[in-house]
C-alpha positions in Angstrom: -27.3 8.7 -0.2 -24.5 6.7 -1.7 -20.9 6.9 -0.5 -17.9 5.5 -2.3 -15.2 4.1 0.0 -11.9 4.2 -1.9 -8.9 2.2 -0.7 -5.8 3.2 -2.6 -3.3 1.1 -0.7 -2.4 -2.5 -1.7 -3.6 -3.8 1.6 -6.4 -3.3 4.0 -4.5 -2.0 7.0 -5.1 0.7 9.6 -6.4 3.3 7.1 -9.0 0.8 5.9 -10.0 0.0 9.5 -10.5 3.7 10.2 -12.7 4.0 7.1 -14.8 1.1 8.3 -15.2 2.7 11.7 -16.4 5.9 9.9 -18.7 3.8 7.7 -20.2 2.1 10.8 -20.8 5.4 12.5 -22.5 6.9 9.5 -24.6 3.8 9.1 -25.6 4.0 12.7 -26.9 7.5 12.2 -28.7 6.8 8.9 -29.4 3.2 7.9 -30.5 4.2 4.4 -27.0 5.1 3.4 -25.5 2.8 0.7 -21.8 2.2 0.7 -19.7 0.9 -2.2 -16.1 -0.2 -1.7 -13.4 0.2 -4.4 -10.0 -1.3 -3.8 -7.5 0.0 -6.4 -5.2 -3.0 -5.8 -7.9 -5.3 -7.1 -7.9 -3.4 -10.5 -4.3 -4.5 -11.3 -3.0 -1.0 -12.0 0.8 -0.8 -12.4 2.8 1.2 -10.0 4.8 4.2 -11.2 8.4 3.3 -11.8 9.6 6.8 -11.3 11.3 7.1 -14.6 9.9 10.7 -15.2 9.4 10.0 -18.9 5.9 11.4 -18.7 7.2 14.7 -17.4 10.2 14.9 -19.7 8.8 13.6 -23.0 5.0 13.4 -22.5 2.4 10.9 -21.3 2.7 8.7 -24.4 6.3 7.8 -23.4 5.2 6.4 -20.0 6.0 2.7 -19.9 2.5 2.1 -18.4 0.7 4.3 -21.0 -2.2 2.4 -22.7 -1.9 -0.7 -20.4 
């Protein structure tokens, strides 16, 4: 079995530590499980600026559209 661990925060804090504890518990039960870690902060995605242009005018008006 493969499990994707997704960290959506820009740091590896308490949520990440909890996910690692769960990973270790699962791995202790079944050593054949494969884990992959994905940190969204490493992808360089821009943060929403809260301008609401996507809601008011459409997604193509988002300042981050097509970045």
